[in-house]
N, C-alpha and C positions, 0 to 999 in steps of 0.2 A: 484736369488734375483729379486723381482718384485717391481718396483716403481710405484706409482700411480700419475697420473696427471689429472687435470680437463680440459675439453674442452673449458672453458671460462665462463664468467659470465652469458651468455644467456642460458646456458644449465641448466636444472633443476636437473639433476643427473650427478654426475661425472662418468666417465667411466674408469674402471681400464684397463690399457693396459700394458703389460710387456715391459719394456725397457731393451734390452739386455745389459748385463755387459760383456765386452770383456774378453776373456781369456788372461792372461799375456803372453807376448812374451817370447821367449827363453832368450833374453837379460835381460828382467825384472826378470825372474826366477834366472838367474845367479847373478844379482845384489843383489837380496834378499838373495840368498844362501851365498853371501859374507858378507853382512851387518849383518845377524843374528849372526854369530860367532864373528864379530867385536863388536857388542853390548854385547854379553856374555863376551868378553874379557874386555870391559870397565867396566863391573860389577864384574870383577875378578872371574867369574864363569868358572874356568878351565874345569870342568866336562862338562858343556854345550858346550864349544868350542870343546872339544874332540868328543862329540856325534854328533854335527853338521858337523864337518869335516869328521868323519867316514861315515855319511850319504851321503855327497857329493861324497866321494870315491866310496861307494857302488852303487850310482846312475850313476856313470860314468860321472859326471858333472864337474870334476876338471878343464878340459880345459876351459870351459865357465866361471867358477868362476875366475880362474886365469886371463883370458882375461879381465874380468871386473875390476880387481884391479887397473891398471894404470888410468882408467877413474875416479874411485872413488877418488884415490889419487889426480888426477888433479883438481877435484872440490874443495877438501879441501885446496890444495895449493893456488888455486886462491882466496879462501875466506880469507886466512891469511892476516892480515893487513900489509900494507907497512910500512916502507920501506924494512924491511928484514924478515918479518914473514915467508914466504915460504922458504927462505934460511936457517933460523934458524931451521925449522922443518927438512929439509933435513940434515943439518949438525949435529943435535943432535940425529938423528935416530939410528945410529949404537950403541952408548953407551946405549941409552934407551932400545933398543931391546935386547942387550946382557944382560943387567941387568934383564929385564923381562923374557926373554925366554932362555938365556944362550946357544944359538946355533949360532956359527959363520956362518955356511952355510945359515941359515935362514936370517941372517943379510945381507949377500952378495946378495942373491936374492932380498931382500927388497930394497937394494940400487939400484939394476938394475931397479926395478919397479919404484922407484922414478925418475930415470933418464928418463925412458920412459914417465912418467907423465909430464915431462917438455920439451919434444921435440916439435918442431913446428908442427902445425896441418897438413901440407902437408905430413910429413913423419911419423906421429903418427901411422897410420895403419900398416905400415911396421915394425916400431920399436916394436909395441905391439905384432905382430905375432912372431918376433924373440925372444922377451922376453918370450912368452908363451912356445915356443919350448924349449928354454934353461931351463926354470923353471921346465917343466915337465920331462926333462931328469934327474932330481934329484929325481923323483918319485912324484906321485900324492899328497901324504900326505905332503911331504916337500914343494912342490909348493903351496899348499893350506895354510899351516902354514905361509909361507913367505908373501902371499897375505894378510892374516888376520893381521899379525904383522905390515905390512906396513900401512894398512888402519887404524888399531887401533891407531898407533902413530899419523898419520895425523889427525884423528878425535879428539883425546885427545888434541893435541897441538893447532890445529886450533881453537877449541872451547875455550880452555883456553885463547888464545891470544885475543879472542873477547868477553870473559866473557859470554858464552852461555853454555847450558847443552849439552854435547856431545851426549848423548843418544837420546834426542829429535831431535837434529839436524841430527843424523844418519838416522832417519826415513824420514825426509824431503829430505835428499840427496838421499836416496834410491828411493823415488818416482820420484825425478827429473832425476836422471841418467837413471832409467828404461824407462822413457819417451823419452829420447834423444838418448839412446844407440841403 
């Protein structure tokens, strides 16, 4: 992509100079690979979710995507309005995930993800590493599905509590987390 800028009002001709657009980092790719199926899930596009998760498995990026899930959940939980918005999201997750996905193992991993999302910053890195190892021990696809289910619920409920569009917000959160991850 080439962006054009002009060298100032004193120049008679503008000069086109390419401005480099940086490649996304691995963390940004992982966040995007997680948010894409979350958005598909928000749209009730189960086939889209299946294709995106199969692609993540084929690319071997399951670990990075699952690693991003607690960070995404953390952002949504912090956005939930007080006094009990984040507590309600966590408390209601198991029933909602069972109803939507029907898989108790997925719910168990999702609850673990939510617990990691709420740990204090000093131990968050360790908790996330332990969570990823445990989640991946259930298989890449199961770990990815639990990450998507967790972030789907957080996105849906956090947006609902604040009366915003969860899909538009997902894009903004993806950009934010990709920058700070």
